[in-house]
Structure formats: C-alpha cells, structure tokens
N, C-alpha and C positions, 0 to 999 in steps of 0.2 A: 720668737727666739731671735736674738742678736748675736752677731759674730765679731770677733776681734779682727783687726787688720791682719794679724799673723795667720789667723784661721783661714781667712780668705786667700792669702796668698798660697798657703799650704795646699789648699783645695784646688786652687787654679793649676798649680804644678802637677798635682796628681792627675787631674783631668787631662793636662797636655801630654802626660805620660802615656795615659790609657789610649788617647786618640792616635799617638805616634806608635803604639806597640806593634800593630800589624805590619808597618813598614819596617821596624826594627827586627822582628821575627823573620821577615822575608829577606833582609840583607844578611842575615846569619844563616841562611839556608846552606847546606854543606856544599863545598866546591865539587862540581861535576865536569867531566869531560865529554864533549861530543866529537865523534869522528865524521867529518863532513866532506862529502864529494862535491866538487865546484867545477864549474866550467867558466872560463875567463870570457864572459859575455857582458855587454853593457847592461843587459836586464838583471845581471848578478849584482848590480849597483848597491842595493841595500846591504849586502854582506861586506862589500868594500868600505862602505860608509861606516858600518859598525865596527869594523876591524880599525879603521884609521882613527876613529873617535873613541876607541876602547870602551864600547858600550857593553861588551860581553863581561869585561872586568866588574862592571858595575852590579852585575847580578851573579857574580862568583861562577861564572862559566869559563871553562878552557875549551877552545876550539882547535881541533887538529885537522888541517886541511889536506886534502888529496885532490890533485887537479887532473881533470879529464878534458881530452879534445872534444868530446861529445857526451852529452847527458846520458845517451843510450848505454855508453860504456860503463857509466857508474852503477846502473842498476843491478848488473849481475854481482858486483862487489857488495852492494846492500844485502842482496839475497844470500850471498856466501857468508855474511856476518863480518866483513871487513870494514863496513861503514855502519854508522848509526842513522845517517840522514843524507839525503841528496835531492835533487830535483828532477822532476820527469814530466814530459808531456803526457797527455791522456792518449797513448797510442794503443795499438792493437795488442802488443806484448804485455802491457800493464794490465789490461782488460782480461786477457786469457789467463794471466797468473792469478789474478783476483777470482775469477771463475772456478779456479781449481784450488783455492785456499792460500792466498798470498800470506807470506810472513812480513808483511808491511801494511801501513795505512797511509792514506793521503790526509795531511793534518794542517795544511796552511797554504794560502794563496802564494803562487809564484809567478803570476802575470796574467793580465787580462787584455784582451784586444778591444779596449775602449775606443769609440770613434775619436779621432784626433790625437790619440796617445799611443796606440797599439804599434808595435814594432814589426808586424807582418806586412810586407809590400809585394804586390803581384806585378811581375815584370813579363812583358811580352816580347818575343824577337821583333826586330825592326820590320820584318815581313809581315807578322801577325798584327802588329800595331798599324802598319800602313793599310792593312785589309779592314781595319776598323774595330778590332776587338778591344773592348774595355771590360771591366768588372760589370756584370749585369748582362752581358751578351754571351752567357754560356753556351748557348746553341752553336756558336762558332767553334766551340772545342771539340766538336765531334771529330774523331779520326786524328786529332792533333796529338803530337808528342808532348807530354806533360812531364817534366822533370821534378822528381821528389827526392828527399833524403833517404826515405824508407817507405815500404807499404805500411799503412795504418798510422801514418805520422800526421801531425797538424797540417802539414803541407797538402796531403792527400785529402784531409777532411775540408779544408777551405776551398780547394780548386774543384773537389767533387760536388760540393754543396752548390757552387756556382753553376756546374753543369746540370745537376738534379733539378735546380729551380727553374731551368729552361726546358725541362721535360726529358733529359737524356738519362740514360742508365750509366751512372759513373763507373761501373764495374766493367761493362762491355763496349761503351761508346768512346772511351778515351784510351789512348795508347800511353800507359804509364811507364816511365823509365826511372828506376831507382838505383840507390846504392852509392850515391855520390854526396861529398859534403857540398856546402853552399858555393865555395870558390870554384869547384870543378863544374857545378851546374852553370855558373857564368861562362866558363870556358867553352862548354859544349854548346851553349846558346849562341856564343860568338862563332862558333864553327858550323852553325846551321843545323845542329843536331837536337834542338829543343825549340818547342814553339812558345811555351809559357811555363813559368815557375813562380813559386812563392820564396821570395828572397828577403831576409830581414834587412832593415836599415842598420848600419850604413853602407852595407855592401850593395844594396840596390842603387844607391846614388853613384856607387864607383861603376856599376855596371852601365848606368845611363851615361855617365860622363865619358866612359871609354867606348861609347857608341855600340854597346853590344845589344842593347835593347831599349825599351821604353817602359816607364813606370805607368801603369794603366789603371791603378787602384790600390786599395789597401784590404788586408784581411778583414777589418772591421766593415767594409762596404758589403762584404759577403755575408758575415756572421758577427753583427754587433755584440760586443761583450763576451766573445768567445773566451773560454778558459784556455790559456796557452799552456800553463804547467802548474804543478803543485809541488810543495815540499813533501817529500815522502820518508817516513820514519819506520824503522825497524819495530815490529810489534813487540818484540822482546824487550828492546831499549825503553820503549813507550811504556810498558807495564812496570818496569822496574825503576824508571826514572821520570816519573810524571812531573815532578818538580822542574827537572832540567828542561823537559819539553815545553812546559809553560814559559820558563825563563827565555828560552830560545825564541819562542813565539813573541814574547814582549819585545825582545831586542829587535827582531826583524821587522815586526809591525811598526815600531817606532821609527826605524831607520827607513823603511819603505815610504813613510809619511814625508821624511826629509828628502828622499829621492824624488818623489813625484813633485814636490814642490820646487826642487832644483831643476827638474827637467823644464818646468813651465817658465822658470825665471832664467834659465841657462846660467846657473850659478857657477862661477869660474872655479871656486874651491872644489866643489863636487865634480866638475868637469875634470880637474887635474887628478883627483882621486881615482875617478874612473879610467882615465887615460893611462895612468901609472900602473893600475892593476891589470888592464886588458892589453896594453900595448897599442892600442888604436890611438892615432894621432889626436891631439886635443881638438883641433879644427873639425875633424870628421865627427867627434863625440858631440861637439857643440851643434854642428849642422843638423845631426840626427834628433836633437831635442825639439820639441817635447816627446817625440816618439821613441822613447827609450823602453817603454812598456809601462802599463798601468798597474798599480796595486790598489786593493781595496782597502779603505781607511781602517777597517778592523781586522784585516788579514783573512777575510772569509772568502773561500773559493766560490765561484758561480756554479753550484751543484747542477742546476737545470742544464747548464751548457755541457757540463762533464757527461752527464747522462745522454744528452743529444748525440754526443760524439760516440758514446757506446752504441747507441741504436743505429747510427750511420755505419759504423764499422762492422757491426754484427749483422744487420739486416740488409743494408745496401751493398756493402763490399764483401760480406761473408768471410771476414777475416778474424772474427771472434766466435768461438763455440762456447756455449755455457752461459748461465744466468749471472748477471751482476746487478746487485742493488746498491742504493747509497750507503746502506748500514754496512755492507761488505767492503765498500770502497774507502769510506771516510771514518775518522775519529777526530771531530772537530772540537772536542772538549778543551784541548790545551789553547786553541786559538780564542775560543770564547772566554776562557778564564783569563787569558793574557789581555784582552781587549778590556775586561772588567777591571783588572788591576790598573791598567794605564789610566784609566778614567778616575780611580780614586787615589792612587799614590804612584805617579809615574816618576821612577827613579832616575830618568835621563833629562828631567828639566829642573 
C-alpha cells in the first residue's frame, strides 16, 4: 500500500497530537487551592523556589500560605481543618495521633539527614567539648543536661540514639531539658545550663562564632539518612483532591531537585530567594550550604527511618502508646504518581 505526501503529513500530525494528549489533559486539570502551613526555614527552600519561579501556576494550583514560628504549631491547625497541608517531624505527638486514628497522612519527603547535606548539628558546651565529647562518645552524656525543643522531637531522637549506642538508657540516664526554641537553647548553653544540644545550621555556626559552644558532629553521624520531616496532608483533602495532591508533589519534587543542586553549587540566585524568604542574611545562607537539608530525588520519605523513630519513641522513651504501621502513617501514592509524571512529561522544563 502506498501513501501520498499529504496522507503522511496528516498522519504525523495526528500521532503528534495523540502523544501530546496526556500533557494537554493534565494542563487542563481544574484549578485548585491548597492551604499550606509553612515555617520560614532554609529547609523550606523548595517552596520558596517554587513560589519565586511560579511553578504552581504551571500546574494550575493556587497556594494560600499561613506562616508559623514552629512546625509543631501548624499541626493543630491541620487537624482542626484550617490547613490542607503542612510539614512535620516524626515526633511523639504525630505517632500518638496516628495510633488513635489521625485525620492526616504523611505523603511526601520534607528533608533527610544525608551525610554531608543534613541540617542537624550537634553542639557541645565549651566545658563538654574540652572534656572530649564528640558524636560517638555517647557514654559521656550520662547525667548531662541535654537541651531539646520538645519531648519526642528529632532532637531527642538523635541525641538519645547517640547515648543508646553507647549502652545508656536514654530515658533515665540523660537529663532532658525541653520547651525552648533553638535561639533560647543557645542562650542557656552560653549561661552554663545545657551541656549538649542539637541545633540546625546556620544557628550552630552562630553559637560557635559567639563562643557559646563547639560543633562536635552532625545528626547524620548518629543516624545517617534519618528522616527529618514529611509533608502531611489532611485525609479529607487527599481523598477529595487527589489531582491537587499529585500536582503539589510534582512541584515540590522538581523544586527540591533545584534546591539540592543549588545547595551543592552555592547558587547565588537561590541563595537570594532563600535569604529574602527567611530573612536570614545571604552570607549565612551561603555558609550553611550544602547543609540546607537533603531531599530524595523522587520525593520519597525514608520509611525505614520513620519506623525506627517510632520504635525509639514508643519502646525506649515510652512516649507513644498504641500501634503504628506504615499503612497507618503514609499515603505515598501522590509522590509516586508525581515522580512518574515528571519522568514522562515534566511541565517545568
């Protein structure tokens, strides 16, 4: 059978239209609004990048921001239905809520403590550092005052694991002091009221520069690739707006890739975006790089690390009552679908 030139051209156009059809359909997905709770941290950089580069517009999403001084304050707003999405560490409160039937699911990576890129820094008082404490010498923590933001926090997990690896009981052998934000932890360490703390960069650099204490290691030295936080979405919103959840995951996953590349390269454009959003001076943002925090290339949380934190908080610290399984904790379908779409038709490139 032979074809005329016109028939060949018409066929080529038709095939091209069919190949492009999935992308066209996705571009026409209905506009949706997501109410997002956000903390102005360097590690929130992917959102700042997405906003600055108008990536949400490219997938027909409108994001309404509510800002919080601490991520723990955003979770009650999510549970109350005032937010659709926020970020949370894998803390005791989250696990206890999930054990009782939480109205939310963890659905996307929000930072991993990858060696060389993690944002968690262990700081010892000058006295403790002079005595020889570094990460890996957890036996020296016995009886010492350990400053943390809250019981069941990532701070308690990391320092508790350092002690546990040395044979100590983190629940009874350490003197935990909680209820303070990181700037106040630095102040009490300077006043001689704390021996060791987990302080994120760049605050840890400020503490060392002001001779409050010494940086003696990183969180990844204790637990490599520990999951620091996840994006948490209302189950109600997730069920009713699966398309919006996938599109948010697409934006964040793509922006997180830009973020991690910028951290490694100390990209001045991204440094300015982050500095403007966080009000952290650009030189401090630059100095903290590449330790802004690491994001998985496909937006997938380290589920094994999350469950290890649950085990530590429930069995070692006895701060969680009730059973928690990965199925109860996660809905990773949006992250998986987003990663698949970015591989076949990335709307941002």
